MDAnalysis code that builds the backbone (N, CA, C; Angstrom):
import MDAnalysis as mda
import numpy as np

u = mda.Universe.empty(360, n_residues=120, atom_resindex=np.repeat(np.arange(120), 3), trajectory=True)
u.add_TopologyAttr("name", ["N", "CA", "C"] * 120)
u.add_TopologyAttr("resid", np.arange(1, 121))
u.add_TopologyAttr("resname", ["MET", "SER", "GLU", "GLU", "SER", "ILE", "ALA", "ASN", "MET", "GLN", "ALA", "PHE", "TYR", "GLN", "GLN", "LYS", "LEU", "MET", "GLU", "LYS", "GLY", "LYS", "GLN", "ILE", "MET", "THR", "ILE", "ASP", "LEU", "ARG", "THR", "PHE", "ASP", "ILE", "ASN", "GLU", "TRP", "MET", "SER", "LYS", "CYS", "PHE", "PHE", "THR", "GLU", "LYS", "SER", "ILE", "ASN", "ASP", "MET", "LYS", "GLU", "TYR", "GLN", "ILE", "VAL", "GLY", "GLN", "PHE", "ARG", "GLY", "ASN", "LYS", "LEU", "LEU", "ILE", "ASN", "GLN", "HIS", "PRO", "MET", "ILE", "ILE", "GLY", "ASP", "GLU", "ILE", "ILE", "ASP", "ASP", "MET", "ALA", "ASN", "ILE", "LEU", "SER", "ASP", "LYS", "THR", "ILE", "ASP", "GLU", "MET", "ASN", "GLY", "PHE", "LYS", "GLU", "GLN", "TYR", "LEU", "GLY", "PRO", "PRO", "PRO", "GLU", "LEU", "GLU", "GLU", "LEU", "ILE", "TYR", "GLY", "ARG", "LYS", "LEU", "ILE", "PHE", "ILE"])
u.atoms.positions = np.array([
    [55.683, -0.052, 9.679],
    [57.304, 0.985, 9.963],
    [58.378, 0.142, 9.497],
    [59.057, 1.727, 9.999],
    [60.764, 1.241, 9.341],
    [60.811, 0.195, 10.209],
    [62.531, -0.348, 10.015],
    [63.009, -1.398, 11.048],
    [63.553, -0.218, 12.065],
    [63.963, 1.075, 12.053],
    [64.329, 1.490, 12.942],
    [63.163, 1.716, 14.185],
    [61.976, 2.174, 13.409],
    [61.094, 2.463, 14.788],
    [60.579, 1.156, 15.534],
    [60.425, 0.009, 14.553],
    [60.305, -1.386, 15.250],
    [61.359, -1.609, 16.090],
    [62.363, -1.335, 15.602],
    [63.847, -1.817, 17.026],
    [63.613, -0.894, 18.144],
    [63.289, 0.505, 17.791],
    [62.637, 1.506, 19.264],
    [61.979, 1.400, 19.809],
    [60.521, 0.844, 18.878],
    [59.875, 0.377, 19.900],
    [59.782, -0.932, 20.737],
    [60.233, -1.911, 20.663],
    [60.637, -3.037, 21.049],
    [61.841, -2.705, 21.881],
    [62.724, -1.734, 21.960],
    [63.565, -1.926, 23.136],
    [63.000, -0.892, 24.090],
    [61.771, 0.039, 23.764],
    [60.974, 0.740, 24.863],
    [60.099, 0.216, 25.568],
    [59.354, -0.704, 24.781],
    [58.522, -2.019, 25.203],
    [59.235, -2.385, 26.725],
    [60.063, -3.224, 26.031],
    [61.108, -4.156, 27.089],
    [61.524, -2.818, 28.273],
    [61.916, -2.130, 28.351],
    [62.119, -1.196, 29.107],
    [61.166, -0.651, 30.234],
    [60.238, -0.466, 29.421],
    [58.767, -0.300, 30.632],
    [58.192, -1.441, 31.362],
    [58.467, -2.550, 30.503],
    [58.420, -4.124, 30.860],
    [59.280, -4.158, 32.600],
    [60.712, -3.593, 32.090],
    [61.286, -3.973, 33.256],
    [61.406, -3.048, 34.460],
    [60.737, -1.775, 33.903],
    [60.771, -0.717, 34.976],
    [59.312, -1.142, 35.758],
    [58.353, -1.837, 35.433],
    [57.325, -2.243, 35.830],
    [57.565, -4.113, 37.075],
    [58.637, -4.320, 36.531],
    [58.973, -5.253, 37.615],
    [59.191, -6.667, 36.900],
    [59.897, -7.203, 37.490],
    [60.094, -8.865, 36.747],
    [59.226, -10.102, 36.899],
    [58.360, -9.496, 37.882],
    [57.527, -10.676, 38.177],
    [56.708, -10.854, 37.440],
    [56.113, -12.500, 37.140],
    [55.351, -12.911, 36.528],
    [53.777, -12.491, 36.534],
    [53.346, -11.929, 35.425],
    [51.840, -11.787, 35.541],
    [50.935, -13.319, 35.543],
    [50.035, -13.197, 36.538],
    [49.333, -13.852, 36.121],
    [47.936, -13.549, 36.479],
    [46.612, -14.028, 36.189],
    [45.483, -13.448, 36.110],
    [44.487, -14.979, 36.312],
    [43.845, -14.851, 36.863],
    [42.817, -15.946, 37.586],
    [41.416, -15.364, 36.834],
    [41.231, -16.420, 35.861],
    [40.161, -16.032, 34.921],
    [39.010, -16.244, 35.532],
    [39.108, -16.894, 36.714],
    [37.530, -17.094, 37.399],
    [37.049, -15.761, 38.158],
    [38.382, -14.823, 38.576],
    [37.911, -13.642, 39.125],
    [38.500, -12.413, 38.482],
    [38.758, -12.645, 37.174],
    [38.948, -11.418, 36.049],
    [37.900, -10.999, 36.009],
    [38.359, -8.723, 36.408],
    [37.447, -7.888, 36.082],
    [37.671, -7.101, 34.986],
    [37.448, -7.239, 33.681],
    [38.236, -6.902, 32.535],
    [37.626, -5.271, 32.825],
    [36.645, -4.947, 33.514],
    [36.429, -3.588, 33.341],
    [37.768, -2.916, 34.141],
    [37.840, -3.461, 35.442],
    [39.106, -2.917, 36.545],
    [40.094, -2.788, 35.385],
    [40.404, -3.692, 35.010],
    [42.187, -4.041, 34.053],
    [41.977, -3.080, 33.235],
    [40.624, -2.890, 32.538],
    [40.921, -1.698, 31.392],
    [40.808, -0.240, 31.966],
    [40.784, -0.104, 33.017],
    [40.215, 1.956, 33.004],
    [41.716, 2.169, 33.980],
    [42.887, 1.700, 33.204],
    [43.631, 2.516, 34.057],
    [44.863, 2.004, 32.904],
    [46.269, 3.004, 32.438],
    [47.204, 2.632, 31.466],
    [48.015, 1.481, 32.126],
    [48.300, 0.554, 31.597],
    [49.032, -0.502, 31.857],
    [50.615, -0.153, 32.407],
    [51.058, 0.908, 31.576],
    [52.077, 1.136, 32.107],
    [52.526, 1.916, 33.376],
    [51.578, 2.891, 33.681],
    [51.375, 4.210, 34.480],
    [50.805, 3.798, 35.466],
    [49.764, 2.988, 35.547],
    [48.603, 2.925, 36.181],
    [47.789, 3.886, 36.326],
    [48.000, 4.871, 35.395],
    [46.796, 6.139, 35.857],
    [45.561, 5.715, 34.904],
    [44.425, 6.348, 35.681],
    [43.041, 6.230, 35.653],
    [43.042, 6.821, 34.296],
    [42.011, 5.842, 33.153],
    [41.290, 6.683, 32.043],
    [41.101, 7.763, 32.456],
    [40.350, 8.008, 33.388],
    [39.295, 9.073, 33.647],
    [40.169, 10.222, 33.697],
    [41.429, 10.194, 34.047],
    [42.728, 11.479, 34.040],
    [43.405, 11.357, 32.831],
    [43.232, 11.173, 31.540],
    [43.375, 11.257, 30.730],
    [42.966, 11.755, 29.442],
    [43.471, 12.943, 28.729],
    [42.813, 13.056, 27.453],
    [42.525, 12.178, 26.383],
    [43.664, 11.407, 26.295],
    [43.553, 10.283, 25.379],
    [43.971, 8.918, 25.492],
    [43.500, 7.711, 25.064],
    [44.129, 6.609, 25.221],
    [43.834, 5.625, 24.334],
    [44.893, 4.528, 24.268],
    [44.591, 3.438, 22.988],
    [44.321, 2.259, 23.673],
    [43.085, 1.420, 23.202],
    [43.267, 0.096, 23.631],
    [43.840, -0.863, 22.965],
    [44.896, -1.720, 23.172],
    [45.542, -2.884, 22.772],
    [45.047, -4.007, 23.172],
    [44.828, -5.148, 22.067],
    [44.449, -6.220, 22.212],
    [44.471, -7.195, 21.154],
    [44.510, -8.225, 21.008],
    [44.424, -9.571, 20.258],
    [43.570, -10.246, 19.924],
    [42.942, -9.842, 18.785],
    [41.415, -10.295, 18.084],
    [41.440, -11.484, 16.970],
    [40.292, -11.978, 17.082],
    [39.956, -13.128, 16.156],
    [38.497, -13.014, 16.122],
    [38.153, -12.052, 15.012],
    [36.842, -11.665, 15.109],
    [36.434, -10.535, 16.068],
    [34.967, -11.002, 16.646],
    [34.814, -10.126, 17.441],
    [35.124, -10.393, 18.915],
    [36.061, -11.580, 19.104],
    [36.720, -12.553, 20.381],
    [37.801, -11.616, 20.502],
    [37.820, -11.394, 22.185],
    [39.277, -11.287, 22.784],
    [40.247, -12.803, 22.963],
    [41.463, -12.605, 22.070],
    [41.989, -13.952, 22.602],
    [43.205, -13.287, 23.639],
    [43.286, -14.557, 24.452],
    [43.862, -14.384, 25.938],
    [44.970, -14.781, 25.996],
    [45.488, -14.848, 24.802],
    [47.208, -15.342, 24.808],
    [47.897, -14.220, 24.721],
    [47.615, -12.896, 24.954],
    [48.493, -11.451, 24.912],
    [47.588, -10.649, 25.270],
    [47.596, -10.153, 27.108],
    [46.348, -9.614, 27.800],
    [46.120, -8.306, 27.125],
    [45.181, -7.724, 27.017],
    [44.621, -6.530, 26.545],
    [45.518, -5.093, 27.400],
    [44.886, -4.285, 27.037],
    [45.391, -3.315, 27.869],
    [45.153, -1.884, 27.498],
    [45.770, -0.920, 28.342],
    [45.115, 0.396, 27.889],
    [46.683, 1.066, 27.787],
    [46.829, 2.003, 26.492],
    [48.304, 2.715, 26.394],
    [47.448, 3.948, 26.829],
    [48.230, 4.865, 27.829],
    [48.029, 6.290, 28.017],
    [48.602, 7.576, 27.524],
    [47.939, 8.450, 27.794],
    [48.401, 9.754, 26.853],
    [50.159, 10.043, 26.790],
    [50.470, 9.799, 28.432],
    [52.156, 9.846, 27.976],
    [52.770, 9.125, 27.306],
    [52.696, 7.582, 27.639],
    [53.163, 6.519, 26.797],
    [53.157, 6.752, 25.441],
    [51.954, 7.238, 25.027],
    [51.693, 7.913, 23.346],
    [52.919, 8.449, 22.627],
    [52.749, 9.426, 23.857],
    [53.432, 10.751, 23.435],
    [54.829, 10.164, 23.126],
    [55.646, 9.584, 24.268],
    [56.787, 9.127, 24.511],
    [57.404, 7.991, 23.086],
    [56.148, 7.259, 22.879],
    [56.282, 5.931, 21.511],
    [56.542, 6.768, 20.350],
    [55.312, 7.905, 20.112],
    [55.403, 8.963, 19.151],
    [56.914, 9.374, 18.841],
    [57.616, 9.752, 20.000],
    [58.751, 10.403, 19.969],
    [60.172, 9.681, 19.677],
    [60.073, 8.162, 19.499],
    [60.731, 7.316, 19.238],
    [60.978, 7.187, 17.781],
    [59.541, 7.217, 16.716],
    [59.141, 6.872, 15.557],
    [60.471, 7.522, 14.594],
    [60.660, 6.798, 13.572],
    [61.574, 7.156, 13.240],
    [61.067, 8.582, 11.694],
    [61.839, 9.398, 11.318],
    [61.201, 9.899, 10.353],
    [60.454, 9.412, 8.865],
    [60.862, 8.267, 8.291],
    [60.370, 7.326, 7.440],
    [58.987, 6.928, 8.022],
    [58.488, 6.689, 9.392],
    [57.433, 6.005, 9.394],
    [56.727, 6.865, 9.669],
    [56.602, 8.037, 10.476],
    [56.009, 9.331, 10.578],
    [55.504, 9.735, 9.415],
    [56.289, 9.752, 7.990],
    [55.807, 10.347, 7.291],
    [55.075, 9.268, 6.409],
    [55.064, 7.779, 6.483],
    [54.716, 7.059, 5.840],
    [52.744, 7.095, 6.789],
    [52.873, 6.827, 7.940],
    [51.985, 7.623, 8.853],
    [50.886, 8.814, 8.311],
    [51.634, 9.885, 7.966],
    [50.810, 10.976, 7.969],
    [50.352, 10.881, 6.600],
    [51.088, 10.085, 5.392],
    [50.783, 9.744, 4.017],
    [49.373, 9.315, 3.968],
    [49.291, 7.843, 5.091],
    [48.114, 7.101, 4.987],
    [47.069, 7.865, 5.519],
    [47.320, 8.809, 6.284],
    [46.288, 9.442, 6.939],
    [45.681, 10.238, 5.950],
    [46.493, 10.964, 5.244],
    [45.979, 12.704, 4.426],
    [44.988, 11.512, 3.358],
    [45.834, 10.476, 2.589],
    [45.249, 9.544, 1.754],
    [43.860, 8.818, 2.105],
    [43.537, 8.400, 3.246],
    [42.272, 7.448, 3.760],
    [41.639, 8.447, 4.974],
    [41.847, 8.885, 5.324],
    [41.544, 9.739, 6.520],
    [40.900, 11.074, 6.757],
    [40.985, 11.785, 6.078],
    [40.931, 12.932, 6.389],
    [40.786, 14.278, 5.179],
    [40.055, 15.276, 5.763],
    [40.425, 16.702, 5.079],
    [41.753, 16.741, 4.723],
    [41.333, 18.037, 3.371],
    [42.944, 18.990, 3.671],
    [43.400, 19.178, 4.768],
    [45.168, 19.271, 4.759],
    [45.632, 19.564, 6.157],
    [45.177, 20.814, 6.652],
    [45.088, 21.634, 5.582],
    [44.554, 23.438, 6.094],
    [43.446, 23.581, 6.588],
    [42.725, 22.429, 6.963],
    [41.050, 22.131, 7.598],
    [41.501, 21.489, 8.929],
    [42.806, 20.384, 8.793],
    [42.331, 19.677, 9.860],
    [42.162, 20.048, 10.880],
    [43.278, 20.954, 11.842],
    [43.252, 21.570, 12.451],
    [41.683, 22.363, 12.923],
    [41.675, 22.600, 11.910],
    [40.008, 23.261, 12.594],
    [38.874, 22.625, 12.777],
    [39.015, 21.433, 12.110],
    [37.739, 20.125, 12.574],
    [38.567, 19.459, 13.928],
    [39.587, 19.058, 13.445],
    [39.951, 17.951, 14.651],
    [40.841, 18.473, 15.645],
    [41.524, 19.959, 15.525],
    [42.554, 20.399, 16.740],
    [43.855, 19.670, 16.552],
    [44.486, 19.378, 17.604],
    [45.804, 18.990, 16.906],
    [45.841, 17.773, 16.420],
    [47.153, 17.288, 15.766],
    [47.596, 16.600, 14.789],
    [47.503, 14.564, 15.603],
    [47.137, 13.726, 14.827],
    [46.960, 12.326, 15.311],
    [47.860, 11.906, 14.623],
    [48.555, 10.701, 15.441],
    [49.647, 9.494, 15.296],
    [49.031, 8.577, 15.572],
    [49.141, 7.564, 14.730],
    [48.875, 6.279, 14.714],
    [49.747, 5.438, 15.492],
    [49.606, 4.256, 16.492],
    [50.910, 4.147, 16.813],
    [50.544, 2.079, 16.560],
])
C-alpha cells in the first residue's frame, strides 16, 4: 500500500472507532462466544446474513488465532468505504497483482466472476 493509502486507512479506522464509542472493549474469555462475535460487522453491527460479502480479519500464528488483537468481520458497506479512500497507486498495484496471480484475462473476468474484486 502507498503511504497515502496507509494514512487514509489509519484515519478511517480511528474515525470508525471514535464513532463506535470511547469505551474500553473487554471480553470475558470464560463466556466469549466467537460465533456470536463473528456474526456481524464490527463497525456497523449488520448481520453477515444481510451482507452480499464480508471479510474476516484476525491475527494468526499458524492455525491459531492470537487474542492480542480482536478478530472482526468487516461488512460490505465498510469495504466499499475503504476501497474509495485507496490511492491510485495502491489500486494499480492491487490490480496488477490480481491480474498476474489470481485470474483470467480481464476481458473474461466479468463473465466468470462478476464485478471487480478489491483486496484490502
